[in-house]
Backbone as a printed PyTorch tensor [residue, N CA C, xyz], in Angstrom:
tensor([[[  8.8280,  17.6250,   0.5710],
         [  7.6860,  16.9940,   1.6310],
         [  6.8940,  18.1910,   2.0830]],

        [[  5.4440,  17.6950,   2.1880],
         [  4.4750,  18.9990,   2.2790],
         [  4.2680,  19.2250,   4.0460]],

        [[  3.8040,  20.4910,   4.0200],
         [  3.4390,  20.6470,   5.4880],
         [  2.6190,  19.8910,   6.1870]],

        [[  1.4530,  19.5140,   5.4410],
         [  0.4400,  18.7010,   6.2890],
         [  0.9640,  17.2620,   6.4730]],

        [[  1.9680,  16.8750,   5.7860],
         [  2.4860,  15.5720,   5.7340],
         [  3.4650,  15.4210,   7.5590]],

        [[  4.5430,  16.3240,   7.3000],
         [  5.2370,  16.8760,   8.4460],
         [  4.8850,  16.6470,   9.5480]],

        [[  3.8700,  17.3190,   9.8740],
         [  3.3250,  17.7700,  11.0790],
         [  2.2120,  16.5980,  11.4930]],

        [[  1.3130,  15.3440,  10.5570],
         [  0.5990,  14.6290,  10.7390],
         [  0.9410,  13.5930,  12.1340]],

        [[  2.0400,  13.1110,  11.7180],
         [  2.4700,  12.4850,  13.2680],
         [  3.1850,  13.2150,  14.5460]],

        [[  3.3030,  14.2960,  14.0840],
         [  3.7310,  15.7120,  15.5290],
         [  2.3550,  15.6290,  16.2170]],

        [[  1.2650,  15.3430,  15.7020],
         [ -0.0890,  15.9870,  16.3590],
         [ -0.4270,  15.0930,  17.3600]],

        [[  0.2530,  13.8060,  16.8700],
         [ -0.1970,  12.5920,  18.0950],
         [  0.7530,  12.7710,  19.2100]],

        [[ -0.6260,  12.5640,  20.3150],
         [  0.3090,  12.7160,  21.4800],
         [  1.1760,  11.7500,  21.8870]],

        [[  0.8410,  10.6010,  21.4030],
         [  2.0260,   9.1970,  21.7580],
         [  3.3750,   9.9330,  20.9870]],

        [[  3.3150,  10.5090,  20.2460],
         [  4.7350,  11.0810,  19.6810],
         [  5.2620,  12.1090,  20.9070]],

        [[  4.5360,  13.1530,  20.7200],
         [  5.0630,  13.9840,  21.7120],
         [  5.6730,  13.6280,  23.2790]],

        [[  4.7250,  12.7480,  23.6680],
         [  4.8530,  12.1300,  25.0980],
         [  6.2400,  11.5670,  24.6110]],

        [[  6.3330,  10.8240,  23.6170],
         [  8.1630,   9.6440,  23.4010],
         [  8.9900,  10.6970,  23.3760]],

        [[  9.1010,  12.0990,  22.6040],
         [  9.8370,  13.3130,  22.2830],
         [ 10.4550,  13.5010,  23.9170]],

        [[  9.4160,  14.0650,  24.8250],
         [  9.6770,  14.1180,  25.7440],
         [ 10.5020,  13.0470,  26.7330]],

        [[ 10.2620,  11.8290,  26.5390],
         [ 10.8900,  10.6470,  27.3430],
         [ 12.2930,  10.7460,  26.4780]],

        [[ 12.6080,  10.8870,  25.0650],
         [ 14.0970,  11.1240,  24.4570],
         [ 15.0100,  12.0450,  25.5570]],

        [[ 14.2200,  13.4480,  25.8650],
         [ 14.8460,  14.1800,  26.0430],
         [ 15.2940,  14.0900,  27.6230]],

        [[ 14.2360,  13.0010,  28.6270],
         [ 14.4500,  12.6220,  29.5010],
         [ 15.5390,  11.5100,  29.9480]],

        [[ 15.8010,  10.8110,  28.8450],
         [ 16.7420,   9.8220,  28.7400],
         [ 17.9060,  10.4010,  28.8160]],

        [[ 18.3840,  11.1620,  27.8390],
         [ 19.4600,  11.9070,  26.9810],
         [ 20.1230,  12.6950,  28.8530]],

        [[ 19.1960,  13.3450,  29.4640],
         [ 19.4760,  13.8050,  30.3240],
         [ 19.9720,  13.4570,  31.3250]],

        [[ 19.3280,  11.9510,  32.0030],
         [ 19.6000,  11.2760,  32.8330],
         [ 20.6580,  10.2900,  32.1730]],

        [[ 21.0220,   9.8570,  31.3640],
         [ 22.0370,   9.1830,  31.0520],
         [ 23.4140,  10.2990,  31.0590]],

        [[ 23.4750,  11.6030,  30.8250],
         [ 24.6180,  11.9540,  30.6530],
         [ 25.5920,  12.0300,  31.9200]],

        [[ 24.9130,  11.7540,  33.1470],
         [ 25.8770,  11.1500,  34.4420],
         [ 26.4800,  10.0520,  34.6250]],

        [[ 26.0370,   9.0870,  33.7070],
         [ 26.4860,   7.5690,  33.5440],
         [ 28.0080,   7.6200,  33.3850]],

        [[ 28.7960,   6.6020,  33.6830],
         [ 29.9500,   6.4000,  33.6820],
         [ 30.5240,   6.6840,  32.5480]],

        [[ 31.5820,   7.2580,  32.0480],
         [ 31.6590,   7.5270,  30.8430],
         [ 32.1080,   5.9200,  29.8590]],

        [[ 32.5140,   5.3270,  30.5060],
         [ 32.8400,   3.6870,  30.3030],
         [ 31.5760,   2.7520,  29.8120]],

        [[ 30.2900,   3.6040,  29.9850],
         [ 29.4690,   3.1530,  29.9400],
         [ 28.7020,   4.0050,  28.2490]],

        [[ 29.5900,   4.8890,  27.7830],
         [ 29.3080,   5.7530,  26.7580],
         [ 28.8690,   4.8070,  25.3730]],

        [[ 29.0990,   3.7680,  25.1150],
         [ 29.0660,   2.4550,  24.0110],
         [ 28.4020,   1.8180,  24.6470]],

        [[ 27.9980,   1.4220,  25.8090],
         [ 27.2900,   0.5490,  26.4620],
         [ 25.8040,   0.9030,  26.5730]],

        [[ 25.5340,   0.9240,  28.0910],
         [ 24.1540,   0.9560,  28.3430],
         [ 23.6520,   2.6960,  28.4080]],

        [[ 24.5100,   3.5020,  27.9730],
         [ 23.9540,   5.0090,  27.8670],
         [ 23.5860,   4.7800,  26.3310]],

        [[ 24.7130,   4.2440,  25.0360],
         [ 24.1650,   4.4920,  23.8110],
         [ 22.9200,   3.3260,  23.8350]],

        [[ 22.6980,   2.3910,  24.5150],
         [ 21.5710,   1.4490,  24.0950],
         [ 20.0230,   2.3440,  24.7190]],

        [[ 20.0460,   2.9000,  25.5260],
         [ 19.0590,   3.7660,  26.4910],
         [ 18.5770,   4.7880,  25.1660]],

        [[ 19.4230,   5.0010,  25.0060],
         [ 19.3260,   6.5250,  24.0370],
         [ 18.8030,   6.0460,  22.5500]],

        [[ 19.0580,   4.8710,  22.0100],
         [ 18.8210,   4.2110,  20.6310],
         [ 17.5080,   3.7810,  21.2490]],

        [[ 17.2160,   3.2940,  22.1930],
         [ 15.6460,   2.5890,  22.2890],
         [ 14.7180,   3.6330,  22.5830]],

        [[ 15.0150,   5.0230,  23.2900],
         [ 14.2030,   5.9470,  23.2970],
         [ 14.0370,   6.6730,  21.7890]],

        [[ 15.2460,   6.9870,  21.2290],
         [ 14.8320,   7.4470,  20.1900],
         [ 13.7670,   6.8080,  18.9140]],

        [[ 14.2720,   5.3880,  19.1870],
         [ 13.0160,   4.7530,  18.4310],
         [ 11.8790,   4.9690,  18.5000]],

        [[ 11.5130,   4.9810,  19.3260],
         [  9.6060,   5.1430,  20.0250],
         [  9.5120,   6.1310,  19.1950]],

        [[  9.8670,   7.5330,  19.2260],
         [  9.3730,   8.2230,  18.3860],
         [  9.1380,   8.4540,  16.6000]],

        [[ 10.7720,   7.5620,  16.5380],
         [ 10.7340,   7.3520,  15.2350],
         [ 10.1640,   6.3890,  14.4430]],

        [[  9.7610,   5.6070,  15.2260],
         [  8.5220,   4.4030,  14.5890],
         [  7.4320,   4.7660,  14.4590]],

        [[  6.8750,   5.7480,  15.3960],
         [  5.4980,   6.2130,  15.4460],
         [  5.3410,   6.9570,  14.0170]],

        [[  6.3520,   7.9510,  14.0000],
         [  6.7910,   8.7880,  12.4620],
         [  6.4330,   7.8460,  11.4930]],

        [[  7.1670,   7.2600,  11.5250],
         [  7.5470,   6.2000,  10.2730],
         [  6.0810,   5.6500,   9.9540]],

        [[  5.4770,   4.8180,  10.8240],
         [  4.5480,   4.2980,  11.0360],
         [  3.1840,   5.2440,  10.5420]],

        [[  2.8510,   6.7220,  10.7290],
         [  2.2790,   7.3590,   9.9100],
         [  2.1320,   7.6700,   8.4160]],

        [[  3.8440,   7.5210,   7.8100],
         [  3.8290,   7.7360,   6.8270],
         [  3.7880,   6.6490,   5.9710]],

        [[  3.2840,   5.7940,   6.1600],
         [  2.9340,   4.3480,   5.5870],
         [  1.5940,   4.7920,   5.0420]],

        [[  1.5300,   3.6520,   3.9830],
         [  0.3340,   3.3230,   3.1100],
         [ -0.9480,   2.9250,   3.4830]],

        [[ -0.5850,   2.0260,   4.7790],
         [ -1.7680,   0.8070,   5.2890],
         [ -1.4320,   1.0030,   6.8620]],

        [[ -2.9470,   0.8430,   7.2440],
         [ -3.0980,   0.8390,   8.6970],
         [ -2.4560,  -0.3060,   8.9800]],

        [[ -2.3280,  -1.2970,   8.7540],
         [ -1.7060,  -2.8070,   9.0830],
         [ -0.2440,  -2.2150,   9.1920]],

        [[  0.2360,  -1.8460,   8.3720],
         [  1.8290,  -1.4110,   8.3420],
         [  2.1570,  -0.4000,   9.4200]],

        [[  1.2730,   0.7000,   9.5820],
         [  1.5690,   1.4730,  10.8160],
         [  0.6550,   0.5040,  12.4110]],

        [[  0.3530,  -0.0300,  12.1530],
         [  0.2580,  -0.8770,  13.7030],
         [  1.5980,  -1.6250,  13.8780]],

        [[  1.8020,  -2.0100,  12.9650],
         [  3.2340,  -3.1250,  12.8880],
         [  4.4860,  -1.8630,  13.2490]],

        [[  4.6150,  -0.7350,  12.9990],
         [  5.4780,   0.2450,  13.6400],
         [  5.4700,   0.6230,  15.2150]],

        [[  3.7240,   0.5390,  15.2340],
         [  3.3450,   1.0940,  16.5070],
         [  3.9240,   0.1730,  17.4660]],

        [[  3.6450,  -1.2650,  16.8820],
         [  4.3170,  -2.4130,  17.8460],
         [  5.6940,  -2.4830,  18.2780]],

        [[  6.3920,  -2.2270,  16.7400],
         [  7.7390,  -1.8340,  17.1770],
         [  8.4330,  -1.1700,  18.3270]],

        [[  7.3410,   0.5600,  18.1680],
         [  7.7830,   1.6210,  19.3350],
         [  7.7220,   0.8320,  20.4730]],

        [[  6.0840,  -0.2710,  20.9110],
         [  6.2110,  -0.5720,  21.9840],
         [  7.2850,  -1.3910,  22.4830]],

        [[  7.9150,  -2.2490,  21.5250],
         [  8.8050,  -3.0770,  21.8560],
         [  9.8890,  -2.2870,  22.4070]],

        [[ 10.4440,  -1.1780,  21.5120],
         [ 11.2350,  -0.3130,  22.0820],
         [ 11.3470,   0.2470,  23.4820]],

        [[ 10.0410,   0.0740,  23.8040],
         [  9.6600,   0.7650,  25.4220],
         [  9.9540,  -0.2390,  26.1820]],

        [[  9.5180,  -1.5190,  25.7980],
         [  9.9670,  -2.8160,  26.5010],
         [ 11.4940,  -2.4340,  27.0100]],

        [[ 12.1880,  -2.1760,  26.1030],
         [ 13.5860,  -2.7730,  25.7950],
         [ 14.1630,  -1.4210,  26.7450]],

        [[ 13.5300,  -0.2890,  26.6160],
         [ 14.2190,   1.0030,  27.3370],
         [ 13.7710,   0.7400,  29.1200]],

        [[ 12.1890,   0.1070,  29.2900],
         [ 12.2270,   0.0660,  30.7020],
         [ 13.3510,  -1.2480,  31.0460]],

        [[ 13.7030,  -2.3750,  30.4000],
         [ 14.6400,  -3.3290,  31.0560],
         [ 16.2890,  -2.1790,  31.4240]],

        [[ 16.0860,  -1.7310,  30.7400],
         [ 17.6040,  -0.7870,  30.5590],
         [ 17.4150,   0.4430,  31.9160]],

        [[ 16.0830,   0.9570,  32.3640],
         [ 16.3120,   1.8070,  33.0920],
         [ 16.4420,   0.8820,  34.4520]],

        [[ 15.7390,  -0.3890,  34.6490],
         [ 16.0490,  -1.0990,  35.6710],
         [ 17.6850,  -1.5410,  35.8570]],

        [[ 18.1510,  -1.7720,  34.5160],
         [ 19.3880,  -2.1460,  35.2080],
         [ 20.1500,  -1.0150,  35.3870]],

        [[ 20.1730,   0.1800,  35.1490],
         [ 20.7670,   1.4210,  35.3720],
         [ 20.5870,   1.5970,  36.6670]],

        [[ 19.1790,   1.1310,  37.3550],
         [ 18.8690,   1.6580,  38.8210],
         [ 19.7870,   0.6720,  39.5670]],

        [[ 19.8880,  -0.9780,  38.9650],
         [ 20.4250,  -1.5790,  39.8660],
         [ 21.8440,  -1.5600,  40.2250]],

        [[ 22.5300,  -1.0420,  38.7270],
         [ 23.8700,  -0.4630,  38.9230],
         [ 23.9950,   0.4930,  40.0170]],

        [[ 23.4650,   0.9960,  39.9890],
         [ 23.4530,   2.5480,  40.7810],
         [ 24.0440,   3.7240,  39.8430]],

        [[ 23.8410,   3.7910,  38.2450],
         [ 24.0760,   4.7120,  37.8510],
         [ 22.6940,   5.6110,  37.4880]],

        [[ 21.3170,   5.1560,  37.7790],
         [ 20.4550,   6.1110,  38.1400],
         [ 19.5150,   6.4120,  39.8240]],

        [[ 19.4520,   7.4900,  40.0310],
         [ 18.8560,   7.3930,  41.4750],
         [ 17.5280,   6.9570,  41.5580]],

        [[ 16.7670,   6.4340,  42.5420],
         [ 15.8040,   5.4980,  42.5650],
         [ 14.8140,   6.9650,  41.9070]],

        [[ 14.4440,   7.8350,  42.1260],
         [ 13.8030,   8.7650,  41.9360],
         [ 13.9950,   9.1590,  40.1600]],

        [[ 14.7170,   9.5660,  39.8990],
         [ 15.3210,   9.3820,  38.1340],
         [ 14.6610,   8.0520,  37.4760]],

        [[ 14.7130,   6.7840,  38.2240],
         [ 14.3500,   5.6210,  37.5870],
         [ 12.7990,   5.7590,  37.3660]],

        [[ 12.3840,   6.0680,  38.4920],
         [ 10.6720,   6.0010,  38.9610],
         [ 10.3380,   7.0840,  37.8400]],

        [[ 10.9430,   8.2580,  37.8540],
         [ 10.3960,   9.1380,  37.0430],
         [ 10.1100,   8.5260,  35.3960]],

        [[ 11.3520,   7.7990,  34.7920],
         [ 11.6510,   7.3640,  33.7690],
         [ 10.7000,   6.4930,  33.1480]],

        [[ 10.3800,   5.5570,  34.2780],
         [  9.4300,   4.2360,  34.5890],
         [  8.0030,   4.9340,  33.9910]],

        [[  7.7810,   5.6970,  34.5880],
         [  6.2280,   6.5870,  34.5760],
         [  5.9510,   6.9580,  33.2740]],

        [[  7.1180,   7.6210,  32.8970],
         [  6.8000,   8.3700,  31.2980],
         [  6.7230,   7.0890,  30.4380]],

        [[  7.2380,   6.1000,  30.6420],
         [  7.7370,   4.7040,  30.0080],
         [  6.2380,   4.1040,  30.0570]],

        [[  5.6170,   4.2160,  31.0500],
         [  4.2280,   3.5270,  31.3580],
         [  3.3250,   4.4320,  30.5730]],

        [[  3.2930,   5.5260,  30.2520],
         [  2.3140,   6.5960,  30.1530],
         [  2.2970,   6.2680,  28.5540]],

        [[  3.7290,   6.5440,  27.8430],
         [  3.5900,   6.2450,  26.1900],
         [  3.0380,   5.0930,  25.8670]],

        [[  3.1350,   4.2200,  26.6300],
         [  2.9900,   2.4190,  26.3860],
         [  1.8670,   2.3870,  26.3700]],

        [[  1.2380,   3.1400,  27.5810],
         [ -0.3890,   3.0060,  27.5770],
         [ -0.9890,   3.7620,  26.2670]],

        [[ -0.7400,   4.7630,  25.9950],
         [ -0.6440,   5.6420,  24.5640],
         [ -0.8710,   5.0910,  23.5190]],

        [[  0.3040,   4.5260,  23.3000],
         [  0.4820,   3.4900,  22.3320],
         [ -0.6010,   2.1290,  22.1310]],

        [[ -0.8600,   1.7060,  22.9230],
         [ -1.8630,   0.7950,  23.4200],
         [ -3.2330,   1.0340,  22.4330]],

        [[ -3.4280,   2.2620,  23.0110],
         [ -4.5530,   2.8010,  22.6010],
         [ -5.0250,   3.1900,  21.5620]],

        [[ -3.9310,   3.5270,  20.6860],
         [ -3.7880,   3.5010,  19.3700],
         [ -3.5590,   2.5330,  18.4410]],

        [[ -2.9230,   1.4780,  18.9980],
         [ -3.0210,   0.2570,  18.1670],
         [ -3.9920,  -0.3810,  18.2540]],

        [[ -4.9830,  -0.1870,  19.6690],
         [ -6.2820,  -0.7430,  19.3990],
         [ -7.3230,  -0.1440,  18.2850]],

        [[ -6.9550,   1.2410,  18.3280],
         [ -7.8620,   1.9600,  17.4450],
         [ -7.8260,   1.7220,  16.2280]],

        [[ -6.4120,   1.9160,  15.8140],
         [ -6.2790,   1.5270,  14.3960],
         [ -6.4710,  -0.1550,  13.9640]],

        [[ -6.4880,  -0.7730,  14.8650],
         [ -6.5090,  -2.1910,  14.3800],
         [ -7.8410,  -2.5040,  13.9910]],

        [[ -8.6870,  -1.9480,  15.1560],
         [-10.2970,  -2.1590,  15.1540],
         [-10.8090,  -1.2180,  13.8100]],

        [[-10.3050,  -0.3690,  13.2950],
         [-10.2690,   0.5270,  11.6460],
         [-10.0510,  -0.2120,  10.6520]],

        [[ -9.0170,  -1.0590,  10.9440],
         [ -8.6380,  -1.7770,   9.6590],
         [ -9.5080,  -3.2240,   9.0080]]])
């Protein structure tokens, strides 16, 4: 893999913010009950990881159409994560402040992703 290829997606603000979101999700889910390790904890982490992973994979594709499809998949994972944040808050696993912080980050990444999707769709 060439240096420029590996850094291409890393230059995207959407990928950078999504990576920050992953770290925050891991930090917040550390305190979840042990019996949730293979439930909500695992699902939230997987959904969060899916976001920057799909952005990176999309950037590695050969067509703009494929890239946009991966960006939509990333956005779908964000909506999944947002729902899981609400569930975690409602079950008392996340404090209100942590839930709000995560939700704010999700909304920010979603906004950036939507902008990217619009930009790339217009270019196609």
